C-alpha angles and dihedrals in degrees: 000000000000122000092243091055091054094049091044091058091053092058094052094073114083118225112246114247110257110206118211115223128183114252123199134189100234093223097048098046115121114264105267097223091054090048089054091047089051090052093047091048087083085074107024134012119225125204109246143173115206124196111212131182089254099042144293131317121195131179140084128311105249137206116259087225091059091045095051092044087054091050091049091050091049091049090051094045091083092056093085093054106122090212092059111116116248113276095020093100090062091046092051091048092050091046092051090047094050097043106032115012095066090056094041090055096042115125112238090237090054091047090051091049091051091048094065126074122176089345094307122118106231096189105138105161133068120198117215119200122208087011121191115195126198118195135157116277096037124090093199131044118264109236128213131180087222133002124190112211129191104237094214089060092061110106096187138345140200135200112252135041125263118236 
C-alpha cells in the first residue's frame, strides 16, 4: 500500500459535529432576578442597591444603549482638545464608532436575541446609572455617571437606591 493511499483514506471520514453548549457552575451563576432587571433596563430603570464584596453600589438600572452612547460621547470629548496631535481626532472617532456606537444603536429586540445561546440567557452585566459607591477608606461615596457591575459578583441586593 502506498503512502498516498493511506493518507487518502484518512481524509474520507468526516469529523463529527461537536456542538458547543454553555456550562455553568450552579453556585456562581448570576442571580436570575438581577439578570431579568438588567434585561428590562432597556425599557425602564429600577432603583437598586447592590452589596458587593468590596462595598455598596446604589443607583438606577440603566439601558445598555444609554451606557454605550455615554461611552462614545466621552471617547469623542477629547477630539476638540487643541493639544491633540493631528489625525488623532479621526482615530478616536473611529474607535468610538467601532467599540460603542454599534451597541448604543442596538435595538432591544436584537440585544435580547444576542443575549441567548442555546436557550440560556448569557446576560452577565448590570449597568447602574448615577451610581454612588461606598467602600472602606472613603468618608464620602464615590460617584459615577455609569458603573457596569458583574451580576455574579453581587452578594445581595435590595430594591431602592440609598441617598
